[in-house]
C-alpha positions as CSV (number, residue, x, y, z in Angstrom):
1,M,108.2,131.3,106.6
2,T,111.9,130.5,106.9
3,D,113.3,127.1,106.1
4,A,114.0,126.5,109.8
5,R,110.4,127.2,110.8
6,F,109.1,125.0,108.0
7,K,111.4,122.1,109.1
8,A,110.3,122.6,112.7
9,A,106.7,122.4,111.6
10,L,107.4,119.1,109.9
11,D,109.2,117.6,112.9
12,S,108.3,114.0,113.5
13,T,107.6,114.7,117.1
14,S,104.9,117.2,116.1
15,D,103.6,114.7,113.5
16,S,103.1,112.0,116.2
17,L,101.5,114.5,118.5
18,F,99.0,115.7,115.9
19,K,98.2,112.1,114.9
20,A,97.7,111.1,118.5
21,L,95.4,114.1,119.1
22,S,93.4,113.5,115.8
23,D,91.4,110.7,117.4
24,A,88.4,111.7,119.6
25,T,88.8,108.7,122.0
26,R,92.5,109.6,122.6
27,R,91.6,113.2,123.2
28,A,88.9,112.2,125.7
29,L,91.3,109.8,127.5
30,L,93.9,112.5,127.7
31,E,91.4,115.1,129.0
32,Y,90.1,112.6,131.6
33,L,93.7,111.9,132.8
34,V,94.4,115.7,133.1
35,R,91.1,116.2,135.0
36,E,91.1,113.2,137.2
37,G,94.8,112.4,137.6
38,E,96.5,109.0,137.4
39,Q,94.2,106.1,136.4
40,C,94.5,102.4,135.8
41,V,93.5,100.9,132.5
42,H,90.5,99.2,134.1
43,A,89.2,102.6,135.3
44,L,89.8,104.2,131.9
45,T,88.0,101.3,130.2
46,A,84.9,101.9,132.3
47,V,84.6,105.5,131.2
48,A,85.9,105.2,127.6
49,G,83.0,103.3,126.0
50,V,85.4,101.0,124.1
51,S,87.0,97.7,124.9
52,Q,90.0,97.3,127.1
53,P,92.3,96.3,124.2
54,M,91.2,99.5,122.3
55,V,91.9,101.6,125.4
56,S,95.3,100.1,125.7
57,R,96.0,100.7,122.1
58,H,94.9,104.4,122.4
59,L,97.0,104.8,125.5
60,G,100.0,103.3,123.7
61,K,99.7,105.9,121.0
62,L,99.4,108.7,123.6
63,K,102.5,107.3,125.3
64,Q,104.5,107.1,122.1
65,A,103.6,110.7,121.4
66,G,104.9,111.7,124.9
67,L,101.4,112.7,126.2
68,V,101.1,110.1,128.9
69,T,103.4,108.2,131.2
70,A,102.8,104.6,132.4
71,R,103.9,102.7,135.4
72,R,103.3,99.1,136.3
73,A,101.9,98.1,139.8
74,G,101.3,94.4,140.0
75,R,99.1,93.4,137.2
76,E,97.8,96.9,136.5
77,T,99.2,99.7,134.4
78,W,98.6,103.2,135.6
79,Y,98.6,106.2,133.3
80,S,99.2,109.9,134.0
81,A,98.9,112.8,131.6
82,R,102.1,114.5,130.7
83,T,101.0,118.0,129.8
84,K,104.5,119.1,128.9
85,G,104.2,116.8,126.0
86,L,101.9,119.3,124.4
87,A,104.7,121.9,124.2
88,P,105.5,121.3,120.5
89,V,101.8,121.7,119.5
90,V,101.6,124.9,121.6
91,Q,104.7,126.3,119.9
92,W,103.4,125.3,116.5
93,M,100.1,127.1,117.2
94,A,101.9,130.2,118.5
95,I,103.8,130.5,115.2
96,Y,100.8,130.1,113.1
97,G,98.6,132.2,115.4
98,A,101.0,135.1,115.0
99,L,101.1,134.6,111.2
100,W,97.3,134.6,110.9
101,S,97.1,137.6,113.2
102,Q,99.4,139.5,110.9
103,R,97.4,138.5,107.9
104,F,94.1,139.5,109.4
105,T,95.6,142.9,110.4
106,A,96.8,143.4,106.8
107,L,93.4,142.4,105.5
108,E,91.7,144.9,107.8
109,A,94.0,147.6,106.6
110,I,93.2,146.9,103.0
111,S,89.4,147.0,103.6
112,E,89.5,150.4,105.3
């Protein structure tokens, strides 16, 4: 792996994305927003199985990672999934997917 690729893999944006996605509740909230569209915190709390302050904290981490957007409407905050925020993760997976594919191909060639 070249130095540039290694540095890209260590990018702080990627770090925050992986940290945000490391929590099952955050992944579930993001999946719900992708599937159902924009939702208010109240509606997300009803399906999340955790308290409203915890939902807000999880949404804050998703927002900080660029995975959701928020807008205020009166006393409610509405959240939407920002699927383009996953681009750095997809790019990272593509690099390592290609690397592992090459290694598996080489391993198969050895075992023949």
